[in-house]
Every structure is written in structure tokens, then in C-alpha cells.
Biopython code that builds the backbone (N, CA, C, O; Angstrom):
import numpy as np
from Bio.PDB.StructureBuilder import StructureBuilder

atoms = [
    (1, "HIS", "N", (-11.400, 8.691, 13.691)),
    (1, "HIS", "CA", (-12.500, 7.943, 13.115)),
    (1, "HIS", "C", (-13.104, 8.651, 11.915)),
    (1, "HIS", "O", (-14.197, 8.297, 11.474)),
    (2, "ALA", "N", (-12.418, 9.632, 11.389)),
    (2, "ALA", "CA", (-12.899, 10.329, 10.198)),
    (2, "ALA", "C", (-11.773, 10.361, 9.179)),
    (2, "ALA", "O", (-10.628, 10.669, 9.508)),
    (3, "ALA", "N", (-12.111, 10.041, 7.944)),
    (3, "ALA", "CA", (-11.101, 10.032, 6.881)),
    (3, "ALA", "C", (-11.795, 10.045, 5.537)),
    (3, "ALA", "O", (-12.977, 9.720, 5.420)),
    (4, "ASP", "N", (-11.028, 10.430, 4.519)),
    (4, "ASP", "CA", (-11.518, 10.332, 3.146)),
    (4, "ASP", "C", (-11.166, 8.954, 2.627)),
    (4, "ASP", "O", (-10.046, 8.476, 2.808)),
    (5, "LEU", "N", (-12.134, 8.316, 1.980)),
    (5, "LEU", "CA", (-11.950, 6.979, 1.436)),
    (5, "LEU", "C", (-11.573, 7.074, -0.036)),
    (5, "LEU", "O", (-12.230, 7.771, -0.809)),
    (6, "TYR", "N", (-10.520, 6.373, -0.415)),
    (6, "TYR", "CA", (-10.091, 6.303, -1.806)),
    (6, "TYR", "C", (-10.173, 4.852, -2.245)),
    (6, "TYR", "O", (-9.424, 4.001, -1.766)),
    (7, "ARG", "N", (-11.085, 4.582, -3.155)),
    (7, "ARG", "CA", (-11.169, 3.234, -3.723)),
    (7, "ARG", "C", (-10.242, 3.197, -4.920)),
    (7, "ARG", "O", (-10.368, 4.001, -5.844)),
    (8, "LEU", "N", (-9.322, 2.271, -4.896)),
    (8, "LEU", "CA", (-8.304, 2.203, -5.931)),
    (8, "LEU", "C", (-8.736, 1.228, -7.015)),
    (8, "LEU", "O", (-9.485, 0.285, -6.758)),
    (9, "ASP", "N", (-8.255, 1.468, -8.227)),
    (9, "ASP", "CA", (-8.606, 0.593, -9.339)),
    (9, "ASP", "C", (-8.294, -0.848, -8.985)),
    (9, "ASP", "O", (-7.275, -1.144, -8.361)),
    (10, "SER", "N", (-9.177, -1.733, -9.389)),
    (10, "SER", "CA", (-8.999, -3.144, -9.118)),
    (10, "SER", "C", (-8.994, -3.913, -10.436)),
    (10, "SER", "O", (-9.721, -3.575, -11.369)),
    (11, "ASP", "N", (-8.180, -4.931, -10.495)),
    (11, "ASP", "CA", (-8.111, -5.771, -11.685)),
    (11, "ASP", "C", (-8.809, -7.114, -11.454)),
    (11, "ASP", "O", (-8.547, -8.080, -12.171)),
    (12, "ASP", "N", (-9.679, -7.176, -10.474)),
    (12, "ASP", "CA", (-10.388, -8.392, -10.070)),
    (12, "ASP", "C", (-9.472, -9.429, -9.431)),
    (12, "ASP", "O", (-9.921, -10.525, -9.095)),
    (13, "LEU", "N", (-8.200, -9.097, -9.262)),
    (13, "LEU", "CA", (-7.276, -9.965, -8.548)),
    (13, "LEU", "C", (-7.066, -9.464, -7.123)),
    (13, "LEU", "O", (-6.653, -10.217, -6.241)),
    (14, "SER", "N", (-7.356, -8.183, -6.912)),
    (14, "SER", "CA", (-7.226, -7.597, -5.583)),
    (14, "SER", "C", (-8.233, -6.466, -5.424)),
    (14, "SER", "O", (-8.701, -5.883, -6.401)),
    (15, "ILE", "N", (-8.550, -6.175, -4.178)),
    (15, "ILE", "CA", (-9.432, -5.064, -3.835)),
    (15, "ILE", "C", (-8.619, -4.153, -2.927)),
    (15, "ILE", "O", (-8.158, -4.576, -1.867)),
    (16, "ASN", "N", (-8.443, -2.889, -3.346)),
    (16, "ASN", "CA", (-7.526, -1.989, -2.646)),
    (16, "ASN", "C", (-8.215, -0.668, -2.330)),
    (16, "ASN", "O", (-9.026, -0.173, -3.113)),
    (17, "PHE", "N", (-7.881, -0.108, -1.178)),
    (17, "PHE", "CA", (-8.443, 1.184, -0.804)),
    (17, "PHE", "C", (-7.530, 1.879, 0.189)),
    (17, "PHE", "O", (-6.658, 1.262, 0.801)),
    (18, "GLY", "N", (-7.753, 3.181, 0.334)),
    (18, "GLY", "CA", (-6.986, 3.976, 1.278)),
    (18, "GLY", "C", (-7.889, 4.877, 2.079)),
    (18, "GLY", "O", (-8.945, 5.290, 1.601)),
    (19, "LEU", "N", (-7.487, 5.182, 3.285)),
    (19, "LEU", "CA", (-8.169, 6.120, 4.172)),
    (19, "LEU", "C", (-7.147, 7.175, 4.579)),
    (19, "LEU", "O", (-6.089, 6.850, 5.118)),
    (20, "ILE", "N", (-7.471, 8.448, 4.317)),
    (20, "ILE", "CA", (-6.537, 9.545, 4.603)),
    (20, "ILE", "C", (-7.255, 10.596, 5.432)),
    (20, "ILE", "O", (-8.372, 10.993, 5.099)),
    (21, "ASP", "N", (-6.621, 11.053, 6.514)),
    (21, "ASP", "CA", (-7.248, 12.076, 7.349)),
    (21, "ASP", "C", (-7.318, 13.406, 6.583)),
    (21, "ASP", "O", (-6.612, 13.593, 5.592)),
    (22, "ALA", "N", (-8.162, 14.315, 7.042)),
    (22, "ALA", "CA", (-8.429, 15.571, 6.338)),
    (22, "ALA", "C", (-7.172, 16.422, 6.163)),
    (22, "ALA", "O", (-7.051, 17.138, 5.170)),
    (23, "GLN", "N", (-6.242, 16.356, 7.105)),
    (23, "GLN", "CA", (-5.015, 17.154, 7.021)),
    (23, "GLN", "C", (-3.932, 16.470, 6.175)),
    (23, "GLN", "O", (-2.871, 17.044, 5.932)),
    (24, "LYS", "N", (-4.206, 15.257, 5.739)),
    (24, "LYS", "CA", (-3.277, 14.452, 4.937)),
    (24, "LYS", "C", (-1.972, 14.193, 5.685)),
    (24, "LYS", "O", (-0.887, 14.220, 5.102)),
    (25, "THR", "N", (-2.101, 13.941, 6.995)),
    (25, "THR", "CA", (-0.926, 13.641, 7.808)),
    (25, "THR", "C", (-0.821, 12.154, 8.146)),
    (25, "THR", "O", (0.266, 11.666, 8.457)),
    (26, "LYS", "N", (-1.941, 11.434, 8.086)),
    (26, "LYS", "CA", (-1.980, 10.010, 8.417)),
    (26, "LYS", "C", (-2.833, 9.288, 7.389)),
    (26, "LYS", "O", (-3.827, 9.818, 6.893)),
    (27, "ALA", "N", (-2.423, 8.070, 7.083)),
    (27, "ALA", "CA", (-3.196, 7.290, 6.117)),
    (27, "ALA", "C", (-3.018, 5.802, 6.383)),
    (27, "ALA", "O", (-1.989, 5.358, 6.892)),
    (28, "LEU", "N", (-4.034, 5.061, 6.030)),
    (28, "LEU", "CA", (-3.977, 3.597, 6.009)),
    (28, "LEU", "C", (-4.366, 3.162, 4.605)),
    (28, "LEU", "O", (-5.347, 3.651, 4.046)),
    (29, "PHE", "N", (-3.597, 2.246, 4.041)),
    (29, "PHE", "CA", (-3.916, 1.690, 2.728)),
    (29, "PHE", "C", (-3.943, 0.177, 2.842)),
    (29, "PHE", "O", (-3.103, -0.421, 3.514)),
    (30, "ALA", "N", (-4.910, -0.434, 2.185)),
    (30, "ALA", "CA", (-5.060, -1.882, 2.228)),
    (30, "ALA", "C", (-4.942, -2.477, 0.832)),
    (30, "ALA", "O", (-5.581, -2.014, -0.112)),
    (31, "TYR", "N", (-4.128, -3.493, 0.722)),
    (31, "TYR", "CA", (-4.033, -4.327, -0.476)),
    (31, "TYR", "C", (-4.607, -5.675, -0.086)),
    (31, "TYR", "O", (-4.118, -6.315, 0.845)),
    (32, "ASN", "N", (-5.636, -6.108, -0.787)),
    (32, "ASN", "CA", (-6.329, -7.339, -0.444)),
    (32, "ASN", "C", (-6.350, -8.263, -1.653)),
    (32, "ASN", "O", (-7.124, -8.062, -2.589)),
    (33, "SER", "N", (-5.499, -9.269, -1.621)),
    (33, "SER", "CA", (-5.416, -10.237, -2.705)),
    (33, "SER", "C", (-6.660, -11.124, -2.664)),
    (33, "SER", "O", (-6.988, -11.703, -1.629)),
    (34, "VAL", "N", (-7.339, -11.222, -3.794)),
    (34, "VAL", "CA", (-8.537, -12.063, -3.868)),
    (34, "VAL", "C", (-8.174, -13.440, -4.404)),
    (34, "VAL", "O", (-8.630, -14.463, -3.893)),
    (35, "ARG", "N", (-7.348, -13.447, -5.439)),
    (35, "ARG", "CA", (-6.900, -14.727, -5.990)),
    (35, "ARG", "C", (-5.492, -14.548, -6.560)),
    (35, "ARG", "O", (-5.010, -13.428, -6.725)),
    (36, "GLU", "N", (-4.857, -15.661, -6.852)),
    (36, "GLU", "CA", (-3.480, -15.646, -7.330)),
    (36, "GLU", "C", (-3.387, -14.971, -8.694)),
    (36, "GLU", "O", (-4.235, -15.180, -9.562)),
    (37, "THR", "N", (-2.353, -14.163, -8.870)),
    (37, "THR", "CA", (-2.165, -13.465, -10.125)),
    (37, "THR", "C", (-1.644, -14.411, -11.204)),
    (37, "THR", "O", (-0.748, -15.213, -10.941)),
    (38, "PRO", "N", (-2.193, -14.324, -12.413)),
    (38, "PRO", "CA", (-1.673, -15.140, -13.513)),
    (38, "PRO", "C", (-0.431, -14.496, -14.149)),
    (38, "PRO", "O", (0.214, -15.104, -15.004)),
    (39, "ARG", "N", (-0.102, -13.280, -13.735)),
    (39, "ARG", "CA", (1.052, -12.562, -14.275)),
    (39, "ARG", "C", (2.307, -12.889, -13.474)),
    (39, "ARG", "O", (2.261, -13.624, -12.487)),
    (40, "THR", "N", (3.420, -12.329, -13.917)),
    (40, "THR", "CA", (4.685, -12.507, -13.216)),
    (40, "THR", "C", (4.627, -11.879, -11.830)),
    (40, "THR", "O", (5.151, -12.436, -10.866)),
    (41, "ALA", "N", (3.984, -10.712, -11.735)),
    (41, "ALA", "CA", (3.861, -10.013, -10.452)),
    (41, "ALA", "C", (2.548, -9.245, -10.427)),
    (41, "ALA", "O", (2.048, -8.838, -11.476)),
    (42, "PRO", "N", (1.985, -9.045, -9.240)),
    (42, "PRO", "CA", (0.773, -8.229, -9.124)),
    (42, "PRO", "C", (1.054, -6.775, -9.506)),
    (42, "PRO", "O", (2.207, -6.377, -9.666)),
    (43, "ASN", "N", (0.005, -6.004, -9.647)),
    (43, "ASN", "CA", (0.142, -4.580, -9.933)),
    (43, "ASN", "C", (0.768, -3.851, -8.750)),
    (43, "ASN", "O", (0.853, -4.382, -7.643)),
    (44, "LYS", "N", (1.202, -2.629, -9.009)),
    (44, "LYS", "CA", (1.708, -1.763, -7.941)),
    (44, "LYS", "C", (0.528, -1.173, -7.175)),
    (44, "LYS", "O", (-0.549, -0.962, -7.732)),
    (45, "LEU", "N", (0.749, -0.916, -5.904)),
    (45, "LEU", "CA", (-0.226, -0.200, -5.085)),
    (45, "LEU", "C", (0.196, 1.263, -5.096)),
    (45, "LEU", "O", (1.280, 1.608, -4.625)),
    (46, "ARG", "N", (-0.656, 2.110, -5.631)),
    (46, "ARG", "CA", (-0.375, 3.550, -5.665)),
    (46, "ARG", "C", (-1.168, 4.212, -4.535)),
    (46, "ARG", "O", (-2.368, 3.982, -4.384)),
    (47, "PHE", "N", (-0.488, 5.020, -3.763)),
    (47, "PHE", "CA", (-1.060, 5.634, -2.568)),
    (47, "PHE", "C", (-1.711, 6.968, -2.950)),
    (47, "PHE", "O", (-1.175, 8.039, -2.667)),
    (48, "VAL", "N", (-2.855, 6.881, -3.585)),
    (48, "VAL", "CA", (-3.579, 8.027, -4.137)),
    (48, "VAL", "C", (-4.107, 8.927, -3.023)),
    (48, "VAL", "O", (-4.525, 8.440, -1.972)),
    (49, "GLY", "N", (-4.089, 10.258, -3.257)),
    (49, "GLY", "CA", (-4.709, 11.207, -2.340)),
    (49, "GLY", "C", (-3.795, 11.858, -1.332)),
    (49, "GLY", "O", (-4.248, 12.673, -0.529)),
    (50, "LEU", "N", (-2.517, 11.520, -1.352)),
    (50, "LEU", "CA", (-1.573, 12.115, -0.404)),
    (50, "LEU", "C", (-1.204, 13.532, -0.820)),
    (50, "LEU", "O", (-1.557, 13.973, -1.914)),
    (51, "ASP", "N", (-0.502, 14.238, 0.040)),
    (51, "ASP", "CA", (0.051, 15.549, -0.273)),
    (51, "ASP", "C", (1.341, 15.312, -1.055)),
    (51, "ASP", "O", (2.302, 14.764, -0.514)),
    (52, "ALA", "N", (1.370, 15.719, -2.320)),
    (52, "ALA", "CA", (2.516, 15.452, -3.196)),
    (52, "ALA", "C", (3.812, 16.056, -2.657)),
    (52, "ALA", "O", (4.883, 15.490, -2.878)),
    (53, "ASP", "N", (3.745, 17.180, -1.961)),
    (53, "ASP", "CA", (4.939, 17.862, -1.474)),
    (53, "ASP", "C", (5.412, 17.391, -0.105)),
    (53, "ASP", "O", (6.480, 17.797, 0.352)),
    (54, "ALA", "N", (4.643, 16.553, 0.542)),
    (54, "ALA", "CA", (4.992, 16.093, 1.889)),
    (54, "ALA", "C", (5.868, 14.847, 1.830)),
    (54, "ALA", "O", (5.947, 14.176, 0.801)),
    (55, "GLN", "N", (6.525, 14.548, 2.948)),
    (55, "GLN", "CA", (7.299, 13.326, 3.134)),
    (55, "GLN", "C", (6.485, 12.393, 4.024)),
    (55, "GLN", "O", (5.914, 12.832, 5.022)),
    (56, "TYR", "N", (6.428, 11.117, 3.672)),
    (56, "TYR", "CA", (5.676, 10.136, 4.447)),
    (56, "TYR", "C", (6.556, 8.943, 4.786)),
    (56, "TYR", "O", (7.323, 8.456, 3.956)),
    (57, "THR", "N", (6.425, 8.484, 6.028)),
    (57, "THR", "CA", (7.077, 7.255, 6.443)),
    (57, "THR", "C", (6.094, 6.114, 6.214)),
    (57, "THR", "O", (4.946, 6.171, 6.655)),
    (58, "LEU", "N", (6.553, 5.083, 5.523)),
    (58, "LEU", "CA", (5.718, 3.951, 5.130)),
    (58, "LEU", "C", (6.034, 2.750, 6.004)),
    (58, "LEU", "O", (7.197, 2.367, 6.137)),
    (59, "ASN", "N", (5.007, 2.151, 6.605)),
    (59, "ASN", "CA", (5.193, 0.964, 7.436)),
    (59, "ASN", "C", (4.124, -0.066, 7.130)),
    (59, "ASN", "O", (2.942, 0.259, 7.017)),
    (60, "LEU", "N", (4.554, -1.317, 6.997)),
    (60, "LEU", "CA", (3.610, -2.429, 6.924)),
    (60, "LEU", "C", (3.205, -2.735, 8.360)),
    (60, "LEU", "O", (4.043, -3.137, 9.167)),
    (61, "VAL", "N", (1.925, -2.549, 8.685)),
    (61, "VAL", "CA", (1.485, -2.754, 10.062)),
    (61, "VAL", "C", (0.716, -4.058, 10.261)),
    (61, "VAL", "O", (0.525, -4.512, 11.389)),
    (62, "TRP", "N", (0.280, -4.653, 9.154)),
    (62, "TRP", "CA", (-0.411, -5.934, 9.265)),
    (62, "TRP", "C", (-0.271, -6.704, 7.983)),
    (62, "TRP", "O", (-0.444, -6.108, 6.920)),
    (63, "PRO", "N", (0.022, -7.959, 7.999)),
    (63, "PRO", "CA", (0.205, -8.813, 9.167)),
    (63, "PRO", "C", (1.575, -8.596, 9.812)),
    (63, "PRO", "O", (2.514, -8.108, 9.183)),
    (64, "VAL", "N", (1.654, -8.968, 11.061)),
    (64, "VAL", "CA", (2.906, -8.814, 11.786)),
    (64, "VAL", "C", (3.961, -9.735, 11.177)),
    (64, "VAL", "O", (5.112, -9.335, 11.002)),
    (65, "LYS", "N", (3.571, -10.957, 10.856)),
    (65, "LYS", "CA", (4.468, -11.904, 10.187)),
    (65, "LYS", "C", (3.901, -12.148, 8.794)),
    (65, "LYS", "O", (2.846, -12.765, 8.643)),
    (66, "PHE", "N", (4.600, -11.664, 7.788)),
    (66, "PHE", "CA", (4.133, -11.752, 6.415)),
    (66, "PHE", "C", (4.844, -12.892, 5.702)),
    (66, "PHE", "O", (6.068, -12.881, 5.568)),
    (67, "GLU", "N", (4.072, -13.878, 5.244)),
    (67, "GLU", "CA", (4.634, -15.002, 4.507)),
    (67, "GLU", "C", (4.394, -14.776, 3.023)),
    (67, "GLU", "O", (3.277, -14.478, 2.600)),
    (68, "GLU", "N", (5.445, -14.920, 2.243)),
    (68, "GLU", "CA", (5.337, -14.724, 0.802)),
    (68, "GLU", "C", (6.127, -15.806, 0.077)),
    (68, "GLU", "O", (6.948, -16.501, 0.675)),
    (69, "TYR", "N", (5.864, -15.935, -1.219)),
    (69, "TYR", "CA", (6.544, -16.950, -2.017)),
    (69, "TYR", "C", (8.048, -16.746, -2.046)),
    (69, "TYR", "O", (8.819, -17.699, -1.941)),
    (70, "ARG", "N", (8.456, -15.488, -2.191)),
    (70, "ARG", "CA", (9.877, -15.159, -2.232)),
    (70, "ARG", "C", (10.045, -13.740, -1.704)),
    (70, "ARG", "O", (9.077, -12.980, -1.673)),
    (71, "PRO", "N", (11.255, -13.366, -1.285)),
    (71, "PRO", "CA", (11.467, -12.022, -0.737)),
    (71, "PRO", "C", (11.059, -10.931, -1.730)),
    (71, "PRO", "O", (11.245, -11.076, -2.938)),
    (72, "SER", "N", (10.509, -9.856, -1.211)),
    (72, "SER", "CA", (10.053, -8.753, -2.054)),
    (72, "SER", "C", (10.662, -7.438, -1.562)),
    (72, "SER", "O", (11.512, -7.411, -0.673)),
    (73, "SER", "N", (10.198, -6.368, -2.168)),
    (73, "SER", "CA", (10.710, -5.042, -1.809)),
    (73, "SER", "C", (10.119, -4.514, -0.502)),
    (73, "SER", "O", (10.600, -3.505, 0.013)),
    (74, "ILE", "N", (9.112, -5.152, 0.038)),
    (74, "ILE", "CA", (8.453, -4.635, 1.243)),
    (74, "ILE", "C", (9.444, -4.508, 2.402)),
    (74, "ILE", "O", (9.448, -3.493, 3.099)),
    (75, "ALA", "N", (10.272, -5.513, 2.614)),
    (75, "ALA", "CA", (11.243, -5.448, 3.717)),
    (75, "ALA", "C", (12.223, -4.292, 3.512)),
    (75, "ALA", "O", (12.659, -3.669, 4.481)),
    (76, "ALA", "N", (12.569, -4.006, 2.267)),
    (76, "ALA", "CA", (13.537, -2.943, 1.977)),
    (76, "ALA", "C", (12.956, -1.549, 2.194)),
    (76, "ALA", "O", (13.691, -0.632, 2.560)),
    (77, "VAL", "N", (11.657, -1.369, 1.977)),
    (77, "VAL", "CA", (11.056, -0.038, 2.090)),
    (77, "VAL", "C", (10.345, 0.187, 3.419)),
    (77, "VAL", "O", (9.999, 1.322, 3.746)),
    (78, "ASN", "N", (10.123, -0.858, 4.178)),
    (78, "ASN", "CA", (9.411, -0.728, 5.441)),
    (78, "ASN", "C", (10.167, 0.205, 6.380)),
    (78, "ASN", "O", (11.341, -0.018, 6.674)),
    (79, "GLY", "N", (9.489, 1.252, 6.848)),
    (79, "GLY", "CA", (10.101, 2.222, 7.746)),
    (79, "GLY", "C", (10.823, 3.360, 7.040)),
    (79, "GLY", "O", (11.349, 4.257, 7.700)),
    (80, "GLN", "N", (10.859, 3.341, 5.719)),
    (80, "GLN", "CA", (11.546, 4.376, 4.945)),
    (80, "GLN", "C", (10.610, 5.556, 4.673)),
    (80, "GLN", "O", (9.390, 5.430, 4.775)),
    (81, "THR", "N", (11.195, 6.690, 4.329)),
    (81, "THR", "CA", (10.434, 7.907, 4.050)),
    (81, "THR", "C", (10.513, 8.229, 2.564)),
    (81, "THR", "O", (11.576, 8.157, 1.948)),
    (82, "PHE", "N", (9.348, 8.590, 2.000)),
    (82, "PHE", "CA", (9.222, 8.899, 0.578)),
    (82, "PHE", "C", (8.360, 10.135, 0.411)),
    (82, "PHE", "O", (7.584, 10.483, 1.301)),
    (83, "THR", "N", (8.496, 10.800, -0.733)),
    (83, "THR", "CA", (7.610, 11.930, -1.010)),
    (83, "THR", "C", (6.226, 11.408, -1.360)),
    (83, "THR", "O", (6.073, 10.296, -1.866)),
    (84, "GLY", "N", (5.226, 12.228, -1.082)),
    (84, "GLY", "CA", (3.872, 11.879, -1.475)),
    (84, "GLY", "C", (3.765, 11.669, -2.972)),
    (84, "GLY", "O", (3.052, 10.782, -3.441)),
    (85, "GLU", "N", (4.491, 12.504, -3.723)),
    (85, "GLU", "CA", (4.470, 12.380, -5.183)),
    (85, "GLU", "C", (4.981, 11.011, -5.639)),
    (85, "GLU", "O", (4.376, 10.385, -6.509)),
    (86, "ALA", "N", (6.081, 10.545, -5.065)),
    (86, "ALA", "CA", (6.626, 9.232, -5.436)),
    (86, "ALA", "C", (5.660, 8.114, -5.070)),
    (86, "ALA", "O", (5.458, 7.184, -5.851)),
    (87, "LEU", "N", (5.068, 8.201, -3.895)),
    (87, "LEU", "CA", (4.120, 7.171, -3.464)),
    (87, "LEU", "C", (2.878, 7.132, -4.354)),
    (87, "LEU", "O", (2.331, 6.061, -4.616)),
    (88, "MET", "N", (2.437, 8.294, -4.816)),
    (88, "MET", "CA", (1.247, 8.339, -5.670)),
    (88, "MET", "C", (1.559, 7.918, -7.104)),
    (88, "MET", "O", (0.788, 7.178, -7.715)),
    (89, "GLN", "N", (2.676, 8.382, -7.639)),
    (89, "GLN", "CA", (2.974, 8.105, -9.047)),
    (89, "GLN", "C", (3.619, 6.744, -9.277)),
    (89, "GLN", "O", (3.247, 6.031, -10.209)),
    (90, "PHE", "N", (4.581, 6.380, -8.434)),
    (90, "PHE", "CA", (5.302, 5.128, -8.637)),
    (90, "PHE", "C", (4.735, 3.997, -7.792)),
    (90, "PHE", "O", (4.726, 2.842, -8.217)),
    (91, "GLY", "N", (4.264, 4.327, -6.603)),
    (91, "GLY", "CA", (3.666, 3.317, -5.742)),
    (91, "GLY", "C", (4.667, 2.302, -5.240)),
    (91, "GLY", "O", (5.871, 2.551, -5.191)),
    (92, "LEU", "N", (4.138, 1.155, -4.869)),
    (92, "LEU", "CA", (4.940, 0.071, -4.311)),
    (92, "LEU", "C", (4.549, -1.218, -5.012)),
    (92, "LEU", "O", (3.372, -1.576, -5.060)),
    (93, "GLN", "N", (5.540, -1.914, -5.556)),
    (93, "GLN", "CA", (5.269, -3.196, -6.211)),
    (93, "GLN", "C", (4.780, -4.180, -5.158)),
    (93, "GLN", "O", (5.468, -4.432, -4.168)),
    (94, "MET", "N", (3.614, -4.726, -5.367)),
    (94, "MET", "CA", (3.084, -5.707, -4.442)),
    (94, "MET", "C", (3.764, -7.047, -4.688)),
    (94, "MET", "O", (4.076, -7.389, -5.828)),
    (95, "PRO", "N", (3.993, -7.801, -3.623)),
    (95, "PRO", "CA", (4.674, -9.083, -3.763)),
    (95, "PRO", "C", (3.722, -10.166, -4.258)),
    (95, "PRO", "O", (2.501, -10.026, -4.188)),
    (96, "ILE", "N", (4.296, -11.218, -4.746)),
    (96, "ILE", "CA", (3.500, -12.402, -5.032)),
    (96, "ILE", "C", (3.129, -12.981, -3.677)),
    (96, "ILE", "O", (4.003, -13.301, -2.872)),
    (97, "SER", "N", (1.852, -13.113, -3.428)),
    (97, "SER", "CA", (1.401, -13.590, -2.125)),
    (97, "SER", "C", (0.324, -14.649, -2.312)),
    (97, "SER", "O", (-0.211, -14.837, -3.405)),
    (98, "PHE", "N", (0.032, -15.315, -1.244)),
    (98, "PHE", "CA", (-1.009, -16.325, -1.286)),
    (98, "PHE", "C", (-2.368, -15.662, -1.461)),
    (98, "PHE", "O", (-2.575, -14.550, -0.977)),
    (99, "PRO", "N", (-3.299, -16.325, -2.147)),
    (99, "PRO", "CA", (-4.653, -15.764, -2.258)),
    (99, "PRO", "C", (-5.244, -15.512, -0.869)),
    (99, "PRO", "O", (-4.912, -16.194, 0.101)),
    (100, "GLN", "N", (-6.123, -14.520, -0.802)),
    (100, "GLN", "CA", (-6.794, -14.142, 0.442)),
    (100, "GLN", "C", (-5.823, -13.518, 1.444)),
    (100, "GLN", "O", (-6.018, -13.632, 2.655)),
    (101, "THR", "N", (-4.782, -12.863, 0.941)),
    (101, "THR", "CA", (-3.817, -12.163, 1.780)),
    (101, "THR", "C", (-4.157, -10.676, 1.803)),
    (101, "THR", "O", (-4.465, -10.089, 0.766)),
    (102, "SER", "N", (-4.099, -10.076, 2.977)),
    (102, "SER", "CA", (-4.291, -8.637, 3.121)),
    (102, "SER", "C", (-3.025, -8.017, 3.689)),
    (102, "SER", "O", (-2.404, -8.565, 4.600)),
    (103, "LEU", "N", (-2.651, -6.866, 3.140)),
    (103, "LEU", "CA", (-1.522, -6.092, 3.643)),
    (103, "LEU", "C", (-2.042, -4.706, 3.994)),
    (103, "LEU", "O", (-2.703, -4.062, 3.180)),
    (104, "ILE", "N", (-1.743, -4.247, 5.204)),
    (104, "ILE", "CA", (-2.173, -2.926, 5.649)),
    (104, "ILE", "C", (-0.922, -2.070, 5.862)),
    (104, "ILE", "O", (-0.020, -2.425, 6.621)),
    (105, "PHE", "N", (-0.901, -0.932, 5.166)),
    (105, "PHE", "CA", (0.219, 0.002, 5.253)),
    (105, "PHE", "C", (-0.234, 1.272, 5.966)),
    (105, "PHE", "O", (-1.316, 1.798, 5.703)),
    (106, "GLU", "N", (0.612, 1.753, 6.870)),
    (106, "GLU", "CA", (0.366, 3.016, 7.562)),
    (106, "GLU", "C", (1.367, 4.028, 7.044)),
    (106, "GLU", "O", (2.558, 3.740, 6.925)),
    (107, "LEU", "N", (0.867, 5.224, 6.737)),
    (107, "LEU", "CA", (1.729, 6.313, 6.299)),
    (107, "LEU", "C", (1.555, 7.473, 7.260)),
    (107, "LEU", "O", (0.430, 7.863, 7.573)),
    (108, "ASN", "N", (2.660, 8.021, 7.726)),
    (108, "ASN", "CA", (2.639, 9.177, 8.619)),
    (108, "ASN", "C", (3.519, 10.264, 8.036)),
    (108, "ASN", "O", (4.643, 10.011, 7.601)),
    (109, "LYS", "N", (2.987, 11.484, 8.035)),
    (109, "LYS", "CA", (3.751, 12.622, 7.536)),
    (109, "LYS", "C", (4.988, 12.802, 8.406)),
    (109, "LYS", "O", (4.899, 12.851, 9.633)),
    (110, "ALA", "N", (6.143, 12.900, 7.753)),
    (110, "ALA", "CA", (7.410, 13.009, 8.496)),
    (110, "ALA", "C", (7.641, 14.444, 8.936)),
    (110, "ALA", "O", (8.652, 14.739, 9.573)),
]
sb = StructureBuilder()
sb.init_structure("model")
sb.init_model(0)
sb.init_chain("A")
sb.init_seg("    ")
for serial, (resi, resn, name, xyz) in enumerate(atoms, 1):
    if name == "N":
        sb.init_residue(resn, " ", resi, " ")
    sb.init_atom(name, np.array(xyz, "f"), 0.0, 1.0, " ", f" {name:<3s}", serial, name[0])
structure = sb.get_structure()
């Protein structure tokens, strides 16, 4: 029940934040679509505040059944392990989703 809160830059199309424990071993990140993007694709979600040298397993934990306009990279990366540096610098391309959609990602140090 204790974590550091990271409010991520918002483009008024989504509200995003992360919660990371003090040891940087566990994290939850939320992508919250407010309205439909006028662009080809939404911005990437960058997992700010992680340990750059650590390995993290990334899992979409909510919603259990994710409905999207078309298949995205989420299914391909779900359950995969990445460096903290890659997650912070490159992030994850968010899918085109319906307005008022929330995605919750759990990261655990491998």
C-alpha cells in the first residue's frame, strides 16, 4: 500500500500514471483513454521511474478481455521480459481503443 506516484505527460487524450514500490521491484501503470485520438495512433506509454538495469516482466492485468479496433502489439508483448531502460525510453505503443478505456499493466522485476 505504499508506492511512488509518477504522473506521466498527458496530451488531453489520455491520463496516465504509474505506481512503483520503493525497491523498484513491482509497479502498476495505467493508461486511461479520455477520448478518441485524432491521430493514426495514440502516444506510447513510457514506464518512467523503473530501475534501468533491471529486467521486468510486463503483463496487462486489466481488463481481462480487451476489445480494440484492430490487433495491436499488446498481445505480442504480454508476459515478455524487457529491461527497465527499454521500458522507460521506448515504452509501449498504445493501441487504438474506444474512448473511456483503461489499461492496467503490472511490472515485476525478473
